[in-house]
VOLOPA-894077 format. One record per residue: residue number from 1; chain; x, y, z of N, C-alpha, C in turn. Coordinates in nm, 2 decimals. Each point is the difference from the previous one (the first is absolute). Layout:
N
[NUM A [X Y Z] [X Y Z] [X Y Z]]
...
***
This chain:
168
[1 A [-0.13 -5.69 1.54] [0.12 0.07 -0.03] [0.00 0.04 -0.15]]
[2 A [-0.05 -0.09 -0.09] [0.00 0.04 -0.14] [-0.09 0.12 -0.03]]
[3 A [-0.11 0.00 0.07] [-0.10 0.12 -0.02] [0.06 0.12 0.06]]
[4 A [0.08 -0.01 0.11] [0.07 0.12 0.05] [0.10 0.05 -0.09]]
[5 A [0.08 -0.09 -0.07] [0.10 0.04 -0.09] [-0.06 0.07 -0.12]]
[6 A [-0.12 -0.05 -0.05] [-0.07 0.06 -0.11] [-0.05 0.14 0.04]]
[7 A [-0.05 0.01 0.12] [-0.04 0.13 0.06] [0.11 0.10 0.00]]
[8 A [0.12 -0.04 0.05] [0.11 0.09 0.00] [0.04 0.04 -0.14]]
[9 A [0.00 -0.09 -0.09] [0.03 0.04 -0.14] [-0.10 0.10 -0.06]]
[10 A [-0.12 -0.03 0.03] [-0.11 0.09 -0.05] [0.02 0.14 0.06]]
[11 A [0.03 0.00 0.13] [0.02 0.13 0.07] [0.12 0.07 -0.06]]
[12 A [0.11 -0.07 -0.03] [0.11 0.06 -0.06] [-0.03 0.06 -0.13]]
[13 A [-0.07 -0.07 -0.08] [-0.04 0.05 -0.14] [-0.09 0.13 0.02]]
[14 A [-0.09 -0.01 0.10] [-0.09 0.11 0.02] [0.08 0.13 0.05]]
[15 A [0.09 -0.02 0.09] [0.09 0.11 0.04] [0.07 0.06 -0.12]]
[16 A [0.06 -0.09 -0.08] [0.07 0.05 -0.12] [-0.09 0.09 -0.09]]
[17 A [-0.12 -0.05 -0.02] [-0.10 0.07 -0.09] [-0.04 0.14 0.07]]
[18 A [-0.02 0.00 0.13] [-0.04 0.12 0.06] [0.11 0.10 0.04]]
[19 A [0.12 -0.04 0.00] [0.11 0.08 0.03] [0.00 0.13 -0.09]]
[20 A [0.03 0.11 0.05] [0.00 0.12 -0.08] [0.11 -0.01 -0.11]]
[21 A [-0.02 0.05 -0.12] [0.09 -0.01 -0.10] [0.08 0.13 0.00]]
[22 A [0.13 -0.01 0.01] [0.09 0.12 0.01] [0.08 0.01 -0.13]]
[23 A [-0.03 0.11 -0.07] [0.08 0.02 -0.12] [0.11 0.10 0.03]]
[24 A [0.12 -0.05 -0.03] [0.12 0.09 0.04] [0.07 0.03 -0.13]]
[25 A [0.01 0.13 -0.03] [0.07 0.05 -0.12] [0.11 0.10 0.05]]
[26 A [0.11 -0.01 -0.06] [0.11 0.09 0.04] [-0.03 0.14 -0.05]]
[27 A [0.06 0.10 0.06] [-0.02 0.14 -0.04] [0.04 0.02 -0.15]]
[28 A [0.11 -0.07 -0.04] [0.04 0.01 -0.14] [-0.10 -0.05 -0.10]]
[29 A [-0.06 -0.11 0.04] [-0.10 -0.06 -0.09] [-0.13 0.10 -0.01]]
[30 A [-0.04 0.05 0.12] [-0.11 0.09 0.00] [0.03 0.13 -0.08]]
[31 A [0.12 0.05 0.02] [0.04 0.12 -0.07] [-0.01 -0.02 -0.16]]
[32 A [0.04 -0.12 -0.04] [0.00 -0.03 -0.15] [-0.14 0.00 -0.05]]
[33 A [-0.10 -0.04 0.09] [-0.14 -0.02 -0.04] [-0.07 0.14 -0.01]]
[34 A [0.04 0.10 0.08] [-0.07 0.12 0.01] [0.05 0.10 -0.11]]
[35 A [-0.09 0.09 -0.04] [0.04 0.11 -0.09] [0.10 0.09 0.07]]
[36 A [0.07 0.08 -0.08] [0.10 0.09 0.06] [-0.07 0.11 0.08]]
[37 A [0.06 0.04 0.11] [-0.06 0.10 0.09] [0.02 0.13 -0.06]]
[38 A [-0.10 0.08 -0.01] [0.01 0.14 -0.04] [-0.05 0.09 0.11]]
[39 A [0.09 0.09 0.04] [-0.04 0.09 0.11] [-0.01 0.14 -0.05]]
[40 A [-0.11 0.06 0.04] [-0.03 0.14 -0.04] [0.01 0.09 0.13]]
[41 A [0.06 0.11 -0.01] [0.01 0.09 0.11] [-0.09 0.11 -0.03]]
[42 A [-0.11 0.02 0.07] [-0.09 0.11 -0.03] [0.03 0.11 0.11]]
[43 A [0.05 0.11 -0.05] [0.04 0.10 0.09] [-0.12 0.10 0.01]]
[44 A [-0.04 0.03 0.12] [-0.11 0.09 0.02] [0.05 0.12 0.08]]
[45 A [-0.03 0.11 -0.05] [0.04 0.12 0.07] [-0.12 0.07 0.07]]
[46 A [0.03 0.09 0.08] [-0.10 0.07 0.07] [-0.05 0.12 -0.09]]
[47 A [-0.13 0.01 -0.02] [-0.05 0.11 -0.08] [0.00 0.13 0.08]]
[48 A [-0.01 0.11 -0.06] [-0.01 0.13 0.07] [-0.12 0.00 0.10]]
[49 A [-0.11 -0.06 -0.05] [-0.12 -0.01 0.08] [0.02 -0.08 0.13]]
[50 A [0.08 -0.11 -0.02] [0.03 -0.09 0.12] [0.09 0.08 0.09]]
[51 A [0.10 0.07 -0.05] [0.09 0.08 0.09] [-0.08 0.10 0.08]]
[52 A [-0.10 0.06 -0.07] [-0.08 0.11 0.06] [-0.08 -0.07 0.11]]
[53 A [-0.06 -0.12 -0.02] [-0.08 -0.07 0.10] [0.08 -0.03 0.12]]
[54 A [0.12 -0.05 -0.02] [0.09 -0.03 0.11] [0.04 0.13 0.08]]
[55 A [0.04 0.10 -0.07] [0.04 0.13 0.06] [-0.12 0.05 0.09]]
[56 A [-0.12 -0.01 -0.05] [-0.12 0.05 0.07] [-0.03 -0.08 0.13]]
[57 A [0.03 -0.13 -0.01] [-0.04 -0.09 0.11] [0.11 -0.02 0.11]]
[58 A [0.13 0.02 -0.03] [0.10 -0.03 0.09] [0.04 0.11 0.10]]
[59 A [-0.04 0.12 -0.02] [0.04 0.11 0.08] [-0.05 -0.03 0.15]]
[60 A [0.10 0.00 0.09] [-0.02 -0.01 0.14] [-0.02 -0.15 0.04]]
[61 A [0.03 -0.09 -0.09] [-0.02 -0.15 0.04] [0.14 -0.05 0.04]]
[62 A [-0.01 -0.11 0.08] [0.12 -0.08 0.04] [0.05 -0.09 -0.11]]
[63 A [0.12 -0.05 0.02] [0.06 -0.08 -0.11] [-0.08 -0.12 -0.05]]
[64 A [-0.06 -0.08 0.10] [-0.08 -0.11 -0.04] [-0.13 0.04 -0.08]]
[65 A [-0.06 0.11 0.04] [-0.12 0.05 -0.07] [0.04 0.05 -0.14]]
[66 A [0.12 0.06 -0.01] [0.04 0.05 -0.13] [0.03 -0.12 -0.09]]
[67 A [0.06 -0.11 0.05] [0.03 -0.12 -0.07] [-0.12 -0.06 -0.05]]
[68 A [-0.11 -0.01 0.08] [-0.12 -0.06 -0.04] [-0.07 0.08 -0.11]]
[69 A [0.01 0.13 0.01] [-0.06 0.09 -0.11] [0.07 -0.02 -0.13]]
[70 A [0.14 -0.01 0.01] [0.08 -0.02 -0.13] [-0.03 -0.13 -0.06]]
[71 A [-0.01 -0.11 0.09] [-0.03 -0.13 -0.05] [-0.14 -0.01 -0.07]]
[72 A [-0.10 0.07 0.06] [-0.13 0.00 -0.06] [0.00 0.07 -0.14]]
[73 A [0.06 0.11 0.00] [0.01 0.08 -0.13] [0.08 -0.08 -0.11]]
[74 A [0.11 -0.06 0.04] [0.08 -0.08 -0.09] [-0.08 -0.13 -0.05]]
[75 A [-0.08 -0.06 0.09] [-0.08 -0.11 -0.04] [-0.10 0.04 -0.10]]
[76 A [-0.06 0.12 0.01] [-0.09 0.05 -0.10] [0.07 0.01 -0.14]]
[77 A [0.12 0.06 0.01] [0.07 0.02 -0.13] [0.04 -0.13 -0.06]]
[78 A [0.04 -0.10 0.08] [0.04 -0.13 -0.05] [-0.12 -0.07 -0.06]]
[79 A [-0.11 0.01 0.07] [-0.13 -0.06 -0.05] [-0.04 0.05 -0.13]]
[80 A [0.02 0.13 -0.02] [-0.04 0.07 -0.13] [0.09 -0.06 -0.11]]
[81 A [0.13 -0.01 0.03] [0.09 -0.06 -0.10] [-0.03 -0.14 -0.03]]
[82 A [-0.02 -0.08 0.10] [-0.03 -0.15 -0.02] [-0.13 -0.01 -0.08]]
[83 A [-0.10 0.08 0.03] [-0.13 -0.01 -0.08] [0.02 0.04 -0.15]]
[84 A [0.09 0.09 -0.02] [0.03 0.04 -0.14] [0.06 -0.12 -0.08]]
[85 A [0.07 -0.08 0.07] [0.06 -0.12 -0.06] [-0.10 -0.11 -0.01]]
[86 A [-0.08 -0.03 0.11] [-0.09 -0.11 0.00] [-0.11 0.01 -0.10]]
[87 A [-0.05 0.12 -0.03] [-0.11 0.02 -0.09] [0.05 -0.03 -0.14]]
[88 A [0.13 0.01 -0.03] [0.05 -0.02 -0.13] [0.06 -0.14 -0.03]]
[89 A [-0.02 -0.09 0.10] [0.06 -0.13 -0.02] [-0.07 -0.07 -0.12]]
[90 A [0.08 -0.09 -0.06] [-0.05 -0.07 -0.12] [-0.09 -0.12 0.04]]
[91 A [-0.06 -0.06 -0.09] [-0.10 -0.11 0.02] [0.06 -0.12 0.07]]
[92 A [0.13 -0.02 -0.01] [0.06 -0.12 0.06] [0.08 0.03 0.13]]
[93 A [-0.01 0.13 0.04] [0.07 0.04 0.12] [-0.08 -0.02 0.13]]
[94 A [0.07 -0.01 0.11] [-0.07 -0.01 0.13] [0.09 0.05 0.10]]
[95 A [-0.06 0.06 0.10] [0.08 0.07 0.11] [-0.05 -0.03 0.14]]
[96 A [0.09 -0.01 0.09] [-0.03 -0.01 0.14] [0.05 0.13 0.07]]
[97 A [-0.08 0.06 0.08] [0.03 0.13 0.06] [0.00 -0.03 0.15]]
[98 A [0.11 0.03 0.07] [0.01 -0.02 0.15] [-0.01 0.14 0.07]]
[99 A [-0.07 0.01 0.11] [0.01 0.12 0.08] [-0.04 -0.04 0.15]]
[100 A [0.05 0.07 0.09] [-0.04 -0.01 0.14] [-0.12 0.08 0.03]]
[101 A [-0.05 0.08 -0.10] [-0.11 0.09 0.02] [-0.12 -0.05 -0.09]]
[102 A [-0.10 -0.06 0.07] [-0.11 -0.05 -0.08] [-0.08 0.11 -0.08]]
[103 A [0.00 0.12 0.05] [-0.06 0.11 -0.07] [0.06 0.02 -0.13]]
[104 A [0.13 -0.01 -0.01] [0.07 0.01 -0.13] [-0.05 -0.11 -0.10]]
[105 A [-0.01 -0.12 0.05] [-0.04 -0.11 -0.08] [-0.14 0.02 -0.05]]
[106 A [-0.09 0.04 0.09] [-0.14 0.02 -0.04] [-0.01 0.12 -0.10]]
[107 A [0.08 0.10 0.01] [0.00 0.11 -0.09] [0.04 -0.05 -0.14]]
[108 A [0.11 -0.08 -0.01] [0.04 -0.05 -0.13] [-0.11 -0.09 -0.06]]
[109 A [-0.06 -0.08 0.09] [-0.11 -0.09 -0.05] [-0.11 0.08 -0.06]]
[110 A [-0.04 0.10 0.07] [-0.11 0.09 -0.05] [0.03 0.05 -0.14]]
[111 A [0.13 0.05 -0.02] [0.04 0.05 -0.13] [0.01 -0.10 -0.11]]
[112 A [0.03 -0.13 0.04] [0.02 -0.11 -0.10] [-0.14 -0.06 -0.04]]
[113 A [-0.10 0.03 0.07] [-0.13 -0.06 -0.03] [0.00 -0.15 0.03]]
[114 A [-0.06 -0.07 -0.10] [-0.01 -0.15 0.02] [0.13 -0.07 -0.03]]
[115 A [0.11 0.07 -0.03] [0.12 -0.07 -0.03] [0.09 -0.03 0.12]]
[116 A [-0.05 0.03 0.12] [0.09 -0.02 0.12] [-0.09 -0.05 0.12]]
[117 A [0.07 -0.07 0.09] [-0.06 -0.04 0.13] [0.10 0.02 0.11]]
[118 A [-0.06 0.03 0.12] [0.08 0.03 0.12] [0.00 -0.12 0.09]]
[119 A [0.11 -0.04 0.06] [0.01 -0.09 0.10] [0.07 0.07 0.12]]
[120 A [-0.08 0.02 0.11] [0.05 0.06 0.12] [-0.05 -0.07 0.12]]
[121 A [0.02 0.05 0.11] [-0.04 -0.07 0.13] [-0.15 -0.02 0.01]]
[122 A [-0.08 0.08 -0.08] [-0.15 -0.02 0.01] [-0.05 -0.10 -0.10]]
[123 A [0.09 -0.06 -0.08] [-0.04 -0.10 -0.11] [0.00 -0.14 0.06]]
[124 A [-0.12 -0.06 0.00] [-0.01 -0.14 0.05] [0.08 -0.10 -0.08]]
[125 A [0.02 -0.12 0.05] [0.09 -0.10 -0.06] [-0.06 -0.05 -0.13]]
[126 A [-0.13 -0.02 -0.01] [-0.06 -0.04 -0.13] [0.01 0.11 -0.10]]
[127 A [-0.02 0.12 0.04] [0.01 0.11 -0.10] [0.15 0.02 -0.05]]
[128 A [0.10 -0.02 0.09] [0.14 0.00 -0.03] [0.03 -0.10 -0.11]]
[129 A [-0.05 -0.12 0.02] [0.02 -0.11 -0.09] [-0.06 0.03 -0.14]]
[130 A [-0.12 0.06 0.01] [-0.07 0.03 -0.13] [0.08 0.11 -0.07]]
[131 A [0.05 0.10 0.07] [0.07 0.11 -0.06] [0.13 -0.05 -0.07]]
[132 A [0.07 -0.09 0.07] [0.13 -0.05 -0.05] [-0.04 -0.09 -0.13]]
[133 A [-0.10 -0.07 0.01] [-0.04 -0.09 -0.12] [-0.04 0.09 -0.11]]
[134 A [-0.07 0.11 0.02] [-0.04 0.10 -0.10] [0.12 0.05 -0.07]]
[135 A [0.10 0.04 0.09] [0.13 0.06 -0.05] [0.08 -0.11 -0.09]]
[136 A [0.01 -0.12 0.05] [0.08 -0.10 -0.07] [-0.07 -0.04 -0.13]]
[137 A [-0.14 0.00 -0.01] [-0.07 -0.03 -0.12] [0.00 0.12 -0.10]]
[138 A [0.04 0.12 0.04] [0.00 0.11 -0.08] [-0.13 0.08 -0.01]]
[139 A [-0.09 -0.03 0.10] [-0.13 0.07 0.01] [0.02 0.15 0.05]]
[140 A [0.11 0.02 0.07] [0.04 0.13 0.05] [0.15 0.02 -0.03]]
[141 A [0.04 0.12 -0.02] [0.14 0.03 -0.03] [0.08 0.05 0.11]]
[142 A [-0.06 0.05 0.11] [0.08 0.06 0.11] [-0.05 -0.07 0.13]]
[143 A [0.09 -0.05 0.08] [-0.03 -0.05 0.13] [0.07 0.10 0.10]]
[144 A [-0.09 0.05 0.09] [0.05 0.10 0.10] [0.01 -0.06 0.13]]
[145 A [0.12 -0.01 0.06] [0.02 -0.07 0.13] [0.05 0.08 0.11]]
[146 A [-0.07 0.00 0.11] [0.06 0.06 0.12] [0.12 -0.09 0.04]]
[147 A [0.11 0.06 0.05] [0.11 -0.07 0.03] [-0.02 -0.11 0.11]]
[148 A [-0.09 0.03 0.09] [-0.04 -0.10 0.10] [-0.08 -0.11 -0.05]]
[149 A [-0.10 0.02 -0.08] [-0.08 -0.10 -0.06] [0.07 -0.08 -0.11]]
[150 A [0.09 0.07 -0.08] [0.07 -0.06 -0.10] [0.11 -0.10 0.04]]
[151 A [0.03 0.01 0.13] [0.11 -0.09 0.06] [-0.06 -0.13 0.05]]
[152 A [-0.13 -0.03 -0.03] [-0.06 -0.12 0.05] [0.00 -0.11 -0.10]]
[153 A [0.11 -0.03 -0.06] [0.01 -0.12 -0.09] [-0.07 0.01 -0.13]]
[154 A [-0.02 0.11 -0.06] [-0.06 0.02 -0.13] [0.11 -0.04 -0.11]]
[155 A [-0.05 -0.07 -0.10] [0.09 -0.04 -0.11] [-0.05 0.06 -0.13]]
[156 A [0.05 0.11 -0.04] [-0.04 0.06 -0.12] [0.12 0.00 -0.10]]
[157 A [-0.02 -0.07 -0.11] [0.11 -0.01 -0.10] [-0.02 0.07 -0.13]]
[158 A [-0.11 0.06 -0.02] [-0.03 0.06 -0.13] [0.06 0.14 -0.01]]
[159 A [0.03 0.07 0.11] [0.04 0.14 -0.01] [0.13 0.02 -0.07]]
[160 A [0.01 0.10 -0.09] [0.12 0.03 -0.06] [0.05 0.14 0.04]]
[161 A [-0.08 0.07 0.09] [0.03 0.12 0.06] [-0.03 0.00 0.15]]
[162 A [0.09 0.05 0.08] [-0.03 0.01 0.14] [0.03 0.14 0.05]]
[163 A [-0.09 0.06 0.07] [0.01 0.14 0.05] [0.00 0.00 0.15]]
[164 A [0.11 0.03 0.07] [0.00 0.03 0.14] [-0.04 0.14 0.02]]
[165 A [-0.11 0.03 0.06] [-0.05 0.14 0.00] [0.04 0.09 0.12]]
[166 A [0.06 -0.06 0.10] [0.04 0.09 0.11] [0.11 0.09 -0.03]]
[167 A [0.00 0.12 0.04] [0.10 0.10 -0.04] [0.15 -0.04 0.01]]
[168 A [0.03 -0.08 0.09] [0.15 -0.03 0.02] [0.02 -0.15 -0.01]]
***
């Protein structure tokens, strides 16, 4: 009986040590710890060349086809604008770019050279972890996430800029 009681006590201590630690902070406390939020609205217009591309492609097309053409052209315009901002970021800046279109992410990555990495559906789990660690350490400045792959529990806290790249 005495050995059983000691075993129960040791089990209780072990459970206490192994129990997950839950840190609970109120929203007010967290808000006080964070820097003030700054929001930039980047307005992108359609260039004359983009309008001409759309006009040339939409003739005789149905509504959904026209919508897809317009979305593609606007995505190109928005990518151009985002790139102009990303290449001018300061040495302590970091950005996360979200898109449902992996080709947009790979295009940005190509223009950013070694300063960016893409995480999309084709990125393996070990590579994802390595990219996030590179980003958090400051080895890269831009993390490009497909919205499907980026929704898989990634924790990136370094970014001070976020770009949602889809047209709407």
